[in-house]
C-alpha positions in Angstrom: -74.1 -64.9 16.2 -75.0 -68.5 16.7 -75.5 -69.1 20.5 -75.3 -72.9 20.1 -72.1 -74.7 21.0 -70.8 -78.1 20.2 -68.1 -80.3 21.5 -65.4 -80.7 18.9 -64.1 -83.8 20.6 -67.3 -85.6 19.6 -66.8 -84.9 15.9 -65.7 -88.0 14.1 -62.0 -87.8 13.2 -62.8 -89.1 9.7 -65.3 -86.3 8.8 -62.7 -83.9 7.3 -60.8 -86.5 5.3 -64.0 -87.9 3.9 -65.1 -84.4 2.9 -61.8 -83.8 1.2 -62.0 -87.2 -0.5 -65.5 -86.4 -1.8 -64.3 -83.0 -3.1 -61.3 -84.6 -4.8 -63.5 -87.3 -6.3 -66.0 -84.7 -7.7 -63.1 -82.8 -9.4 -61.6 -85.8 -11.1 -62.1 -85.8 -14.9 -63.6 -89.3 -14.9 -66.3 -88.3 -12.4 -67.1 -85.0 -14.2 -67.4 -86.9 -17.5 -69.7 -89.5 -16.0 -71.9 -86.8 -14.5 -72.1 -85.0 -17.9 -72.9 -88.3 -19.7 -75.7 -89.1 -17.2 -77.1 -85.6 -17.6 -77.2 -85.9 -21.4 -78.8 -89.3 -21.1 -81.4 -87.9 -18.8 -82.0 -85.1 -21.2 -82.4 -87.4 -24.2 -84.9 -89.6 -22.3 -86.9 -86.6 -21.2 -87.0 -85.2 -24.8 -88.1 -88.6 -26.2 -90.9 -89.0 -23.7 -92.0 -85.3 -24.0 -92.1 -85.5 -27.8 -93.4 -89.0 -28.4 -94.9 -90.1 -25.1 -97.8 -87.8 -25.4 -98.7 -88.8 -29.0 -101.8 -90.8 -28.1 -103.2 -87.9 -26.1 -102.3 -85.4 -28.9 -103.9 -87.5 -31.6 -107.0 -88.0 -29.6 -107.4 -84.3 -28.9 -106.6 -83.4 -32.5 -109.3 -85.8 -33.8 -111.9 -84.1 -31.6 -110.7 -80.6 -32.3 -108.7 -80.6 -35.6 -107.0 -77.2 -35.2 -103.3 -76.5 -35.0 -103.9 -74.4 -31.8 -105.5 -77.4 -30.1 -102.6 -79.7 -31.1 -99.9 -77.3 -29.8 -101.9 -76.6 -26.6 -102.1 -80.3 -26.0 -98.3 -80.6 -26.4 -97.9 -77.8 -23.9 -100.2 -79.3 -21.3 -98.4 -82.7 -21.7 -95.0 -81.0 -21.4 -96.0 -79.2 -18.2 -97.4 -82.4 -16.7 -94.3 -84.3 -17.5 -92.0 -81.6 -16.1 -94.1 -81.6 -12.9 -94.0 -85.4 -12.6 -90.2 -85.4 -13.0 -89.7 -82.6 -10.6 -92.1 -83.9 -8.0 -91.2 -87.5 -7.9 -87.6 -87.8 -9.3 -85.7 -84.5 -8.9 -87.6 -83.0 -6.0 -88.0 -79.6 -7.7 -90.9 -77.3 -8.4 -92.0 -75.8 -11.7 -90.5 -72.5 -10.6 -87.1 -74.2 -10.2 -87.2 -74.9 -14.0 -87.8 -71.3 -14.9 -91.6 -71.2 -14.9 -91.8 -68.9 -11.9 -92.1 -65.1 -11.9 -92.1 -62.3 -9.3 -95.8 -61.8 -10.3 -98.1 -62.5 -13.2 -97.5 -59.1 -14.7 -93.8 -59.4 -14.3 -93.8 -62.6 -16.3 -96.1 -61.1 -18.9 -93.8 -58.1 -19.3 -90.8 -60.4 -19.8 -92.8 -62.3 -22.4 -93.8 -59.0 -24.1 -90.1 -57.9 -24.1 -89.2 -61.2 -25.8 -91.9 -60.8 -28.4 -90.5 -57.3 -29.3 -87.0 -58.7 -29.6 -88.2 -61.7 -31.7 -90.3 -59.7 -34.1 -87.7 -56.9 -34.6 -85.0 -59.5 -35.2 -86.9 -61.3 -37.9 -87.9 -58.0 -39.5 -84.3 -56.9 -39.5 -83.2 -60.2 -41.2 -86.0 -59.9 -43.7 -85.1 -56.3 -44.6 -81.4 -57.4 -45.1 -82.5 -60.3 -47.3 -84.7 -57.9 -49.3 -81.8 -55.4 -49.7 -79.6 -58.3 -51.0 -82.3 -59.3 -53.5 -83.1 -62.5 -51.8 -86.5 -61.7 -50.4 -89.4 -60.4 -52.5 -92.8 -59.4 -51.2 -95.3 -60.4 -53.9 -98.5 -59.2 -52.3 -100.8 -58.9 -49.3 -103.3 -61.6 -48.4 -106.8 -60.7 -47.6 -107.5 -64.1 -46.2 -104.4 -64.7 -44.1 -104.4 -67.2 -41.3 -102.2 -65.1 -39.0 -104.6 -64.9 -36.1 -105.4 -68.6 -36.3 -101.7 -69.5 -35.8 -100.7 -67.0 -33.1 -102.2 -68.9 -30.1 -100.8 -72.2 -31.3 -97.3 -70.8 -32.0 -97.2 -69.3 -28.6 -98.1 -72.6 -27.0 -95.5 -74.4 -29.2 -92.8 -71.9 -28.2 -93.5 -72.4 -24.5 -93.5 -76.1 -24.9 -90.1 -76.1 -26.6 -88.7 -73.7 -24.0 -89.8 -76.0 -21.2 -88.0 -78.9 -22.9 -84.7 -77.3 -24.0 -84.1 -74.3 -21.7 -86.3 -75.5 -18.8 -85.0 -79.0 -18.5 -82.1 -79.8 -20.8 -80.1 -76.7 -20.3 -80.4 -76.7 -16.6 -79.8 -80.5 -16.2 -76.6 -80.4 -18.2 -75.5 -77.1 -16.4 -75.9 -78.7 -13.0 -73.7 -81.6 -14.1 -71.0 -79.5 -15.8 -71.0 -75.7 -16.4 -73.0 -73.1 -18.3 -70.8 -73.1 -21.4 -71.1 -76.8 -22.0 -74.8 -76.7 -21.2 -75.5 -73.9 -23.7 -73.6 -75.7 -26.5 -75.1 -79.2 -25.8 -78.7 -77.9 -25.4 -78.5 -75.8 -28.5 -77.2 -78.6 -30.7 -80.0 -80.9 -29.3 -82.5 -78.2 -30.1 -81.3 -78.0 -33.7 -81.2 -81.8 -34.0 -84.8 -82.1 -32.8 -85.9 -80.4 -36.1 -84.7 -83.2 -38.4 -88.2 -84.5 -38.7 -89.3 -81.2 -40.4 -87.6 -82.1 -43.7 -89.6 -83.6 -46.6 -88.3 -86.5 -48.6 -85.6 -85.7 -51.2 -83.6 -83.2 -49.1 -79.9 -84.3 -49.0 -78.7 -85.4 -45.6 -75.8 -82.9 -45.7 -78.3 -80.1 -46.2 -80.4 -81.3 -43.3 -77.3 -81.4 -41.0 -76.2 -77.9 -42.0 -79.7 -76.5 -41.6 -80.2 -78.0 -38.1 -76.8 -77.0 -37.0 -77.4 -73.4 -38.1 -80.7 -73.5 -36.2 -78.9 -74.7 -33.1 -76.4 -71.9 -33.4 -78.7 -69.0 -34.1 -82.0 -69.8 -32.3 -80.5 -72.2 -29.7 -77.8 -69.8 -28.6 -80.1 -66.8 -28.6 -82.8 -68.5 -26.6 -80.2 -69.7 -24.1 -79.0 -66.1 -23.7 -82.5 -64.9 -23.1 -83.1 -67.5 -20.5 -79.8 -66.9 -18.7 -80.5 -63.2 -18.6 -83.5 -63.7 -16.3 -83.2 -67.3 -15.2 -86.8 -67.6 -16.2 -88.4 -68.9 -19.4 -90.7 -66.0 -20.3 -88.3 -63.7 -22.2 -87.1 -66.7 -24.2 -90.6 -67.9 -24.8 -91.8 -64.5 -26.1 -88.8 -64.2 -28.4 -89.3 -67.8 -29.6 -93.0 -67.4 -30.3 -92.8 -64.1 -32.2 -89.7 -65.2 -34.1 -92.0 -68.0 -35.5 -95.0 -65.8 -36.0 -93.2 -63.1 -37.9 -91.1 -65.5 -39.9 -94.0 -67.7 -41.1 -97.5 -66.2 -40.8 -96.3 -62.6 -41.3 -93.5 -62.6 -43.8 -94.4 -65.9 -45.5 -91.1 -67.7 -45.3 -90.5 -71.3 -44.1 -90.1 -71.8 -40.4 -87.6 -74.6 -39.8 -88.7 -76.1 -43.1 -92.5 -75.8 -42.4 -95.1 -73.5 -44.0 -97.6 -71.9 -41.7 -100.8 -71.6 -43.8 -101.6 -68.6 -45.8 -99.4 -65.7 -44.7 -100.0 -62.0 -44.4 -97.4 -61.3 -47.1 -97.0 -63.6 -50.1 -93.3 -63.7 -50.7 -90.4 -65.6 -52.5 -86.9 -66.4 -51.5 -84.3 -66.2 -54.3 -80.6 -66.8 -54.2 -78.0 -69.3 -52.9 -79.1 -71.5 -49.9 -76.4 -70.1 -47.7 -78.1 -66.7 -48.0 -81.7 -67.7 -48.1 -81.6 -70.8 -46.0 -83.0 -72.9 -48.9 -86.1 -75.0 -48.1 -85.4 -74.7 -44.4 -86.0 -70.9 -44.5 -84.0 -68.0 -43.1 -83.1 -69.9 -40.0 -80.4 -71.6 -42.0 -79.2 -68.4 -43.6 -75.8 -66.8 -42.8 -77.6 -63.5 -42.5 -79.9 -64.7 -39.6 -77.0 -66.6 -38.0 -74.9 -63.4 -37.8 -77.8 -61.3 -36.6 -78.7 -63.8 -33.9 -75.1 -64.3 -32.7 -74.7 -60.5 -32.4 -78.0 -60.3 -30.5 -77.1 -63.2 -28.2 -73.7 -61.6 -27.4 -75.4 -58.3 -26.6 -77.9 -59.9 -24.2 -75.1 -61.9 -22.6 -73.0 -58.7 -22.1 -76.0 -57.0 -20.5 -76.2 -59.9 -18.1 -72.5 -59.8 -17.3 -72.8 -56.0 -16.6 -75.9 -56.5 -14.4 -74.1 -59.2 -12.4 -71.1 -56.9 -11.8 -73.4 -54.2 -10.5 -75.2 -56.5 -8.2 
């Protein structure tokens, strides 16, 4: 019980009407639309600065240490710094508020490990299905693969992208609207951010289809992983080992990019809607269906856990 008392007669008569007026204003469609538009604008600005604002630093570091791990690590450091600056001086939030906290170091590491298992098993499942359909063919094992060279860099790159899209964009749009809108918008933006991965000569329609597929399979799955814990580590582990197994292990393109000499030399054969074409399995209907099923399963586990608590 609160032992403090107050004199109701001293409360301004206009306080309740003003509160009601504010509540009514915030529920008006125009107000909600403006808040959503502002959140999307903030997200686009943050993405632009995060991706392009650190280019001078990235290029300088890459010239001194020309390794892919160095480049991706520099991106990660820049992303963390930018997020801290935005949180500290603009939004008055901490890095933990954006999903970078954990109950303990080991708890965060375990979540990352769980995500790595999910990501590697998901890609392995997709590859086995493609092989059963005659679309994936293992041609041989490399004795000079660059797998270990790419692992640290791809982990750094995954954490960087999770900071951007699930750490900032998803949460910013969610606070301005709701979870469903935030998931859809952040996933589509995640797919659109990979337009630069295409080489010249790829038709625009194919680029749009591939990036939309990436937004639906990877974007929705990573959102589900984040929402399950409200931390980034599960999604980051899933994201990192998705890329590691898809590229350096099984030798398929990762969002249109080839990751050095893989562990398994392979070939993709068949229609683009099955293989993903030059973009890789991320644009395949097989991976899309597997990821949607997995995202739905994770979401159902979250709903069940929420009911218990």
